[in-house]
N, C-alpha and C positions, 0 to 999 in steps of 0.2 A: 505492499499500500503506500504509493508515493504522494498522493494528490489530495490537495487538502481543500476542502469544500468552502465556500463562503460563510456556513455556518459554523466550521471549524475555528478560521479565521476570527471570526469575530467572539467565539468563546474567546480564544487563546490572547486578543485585545484588551475586553473588558476584564480578564482576569489581570492583566499588566496593571492596565488603569485602576483597578479595586488595589493591587498592590502598592503601588506608587503612592495611592491616596493614603494608605494605612503608615507608609513609610514618612510622607510628609508630614502627619500630625505627632510625629515622633522626631522630628527635625533631620531626617534621613533622607538623603538623595539617590537615586537608584543608578547605577551605572554597569557597562557592560562594554567588552572590547574583545576583538580576537585574538590579539599577541597574548599568549601565556608565559612570554622570556616577560613580560611587563607582571604578571600575574608571580610570578617569582619572584621578583624583586619585593612586591609591596609585602609577600607571605610573611617572612619575618618581623617586618614592621607590626605586625598584629602579636602582640604579648605571649609568650609563651609557646611560639612558636618558631620551628628555625628553616626547614626544609620541605617544600610540598612530596608527595606521593611520586612514586615514578610513574605510576600511570597515566600522571597530568604533569609530567615533567618533559620539557621541551629537549632537554640534554639528553633524555632516555627515550621518547616516543614522538612518531610522526604527528607535530600537533602546528596544523596549517589552518588558514582562514575555511578552509571548504571542510574543516571536521572538527573545529574544537572553538571555545572562547571560554571568557571569563565575566561573572558577575561579582558588582560589590554594590555594599552600600556605606556612605559617607558621609557624615556630620556636613550639614550645611557650612559654607565660611571654611572647612578646615581640608587637612591634605591627608590624613592616615584614615585606613578604613575601621568600619566598625565589624564589618565582616566581610567575606570573601568567599568564592566558591569557583571553581575551576570546571569545565565541562568538556567531554571528548566522545567523540563518537565514532566505531570502525563498522565497516562494511563486512558478514562474515557469512560463509554458509553453515558456520556451528560455532556456537559460543564458546562450548566446553573445549573444543577444540584449541580454542586460542588461549583458554588457561593451561591445560597441560602441557603446551609447548612453550609456555611462559611468555607468549607474544604478549597478553594484557602489561607485562610489566616493565618492556622494554620492545620496540620493535625498530629499532633505527641501526643497533648493530646485532652480528649474530648472536645466538646464545650457544654457546661452547656446552655448557653442564644444564640440559632444562632435565632435573632430577625428578625422579618419579616422588609423588606423593599418592595419599591414600584419597581418592575420589570415588566417590559414591554411585552406587548403581541408579538405573532409573533416572538419571536428571535431565529436565526437560531441554528439546533439540529445538532453541531456539537461534533463528537466522534472519538475515536482514541490515536493516540498520540500527545499529545499538548503542543507545546514550548513555553514560556513565556520567556522574557528578564525582569529583574528586576535591581533597582538601579544602573543605568546608571548617572556616575557624569562625569564632564570634569574639571579639574583644572583651577582656574582663568587665569592663564598665557596661559593657550592653547584654550582658548574658542577663536570661530570666527574662527580659525586658516582655510585659503581654502586649498581646496586638489585638485591635478592637475588631478586626473582622476573625480572628482565628483564637478565639480563647485560650483554647489548648495548647496552642503554637508559640514558638519561641523564633527569633532571627532566624536560626541554622536551619529549622523547616522551613521557614519564607522562602529563604534563598535558595535551597534548594529546588522548591515550587516554580520559581522564578525562572531557573537556569532549566525545569522541565519544558515549560511553555516556550522557551526560547527556542529550544531545541527541536520539538517539534516544529516550529514554524521556520527555522533556519537551516535545520540539517534533515527535515523530513524523518525524523527517527521511527522505528517500528517498535523498538523495545526501549524501556528505561531499565538498566539492572545496578545492582550493585552487589558488594561482598561485605559482610560485616562477620564479627567474631560471634561465635554461636554463644549469648548468654541472655538471658531473660531480659536486660536491659538492653542489648543491643535490638535483638527483636522487636521491642517495643518504638526504640529510634525509627528502625526501616520502617516498621507500619502505621505508626501515629505521625512520628517526626518526617518521615520524608516521602510517606504516602505510598508505600510500595504494597501491591494487593496480595503476592505470593511470596512466600519463603519457603526455602528446603535446605538440608546440610547437605552441602557439595563436597568437600574435603574434608579429611581427618590427619593430624600429624602436622610435620613440619611444612609449612606454607613458602612462596616465594617471595610472597612481602617482604618478610624480614629475616626469613631460615630459622622463624622460632615453631616450636609447636604450637599450634592454634588451630582449633577446628574454625571452618569457614561456613556462613550460611550464603547461598545464593539469593538474592531478593530481585525481582523484574515485575514488571507491569507492563501491559501493551498499551499502543498508542489510543484505543479505544477506551479503554478504563482510566487513563490519564484524562481524556476530554472530558469521560463523564462523571469524573472525581470533582475536575474543576468547575463544571455547571453546576454541581451540587452546591458548591463551597459558592458560587456566586450568589446562587438562589438564596441561600442563607443568610450570608454577608449584604446580599441588596436589600431582604426585608429589613434585614436591624438597621442597615442606614442610611434608609428609604432610597434604595435605589443609586448608592455612592458609586457604582461602576459603571455608571451610564453619562 
């Protein structure tokens, strides 16, 4: 599925306008650009963070204007970011193949030692244009801020959702996916925070992320599910804020 309908585009635009309205009330402005080299420079300026993940680092992965971008929330009149998120899309016939060949973690250079790890059976055969957020960070002073349109969401969840909307419109993704540590808190983050519809245990044991013993969940959502969720959130927020999204 590559074509966006007029209704799809209207949903995305209304969603982004509502997000910008909520950010404006917090004194934040929304930024987006394609150059992940700039994202990498901004990343360590957010307190408590040093380097972005390899999956979204232009020194390790092909990150170009046609497959990646970054999103930022910046306090009005300031230069440092309140929140950052990178996004990258890959075209693949099999997402799981990208996982076990280690291509998700770096595809610029050849991987000499793509060691095996515990890959679960029966994983979904996801193919097409696959979008993935990475390096979502929120500055300490902005953590825990309540959002009027999403009372159970915080800035990290909002910036993830904005990246999803931009990825559908800009890159025509078929699916959004992510990998998270297999733990109750991360399950909740994937579902409630990042709006992922499906999760399964994907790997056990040592992972290519950092070479540590760490079980990973694969989380994913189709484009249709993303658009449906956005429309539901628009409907709820629009009723509450007198159709502020229009």
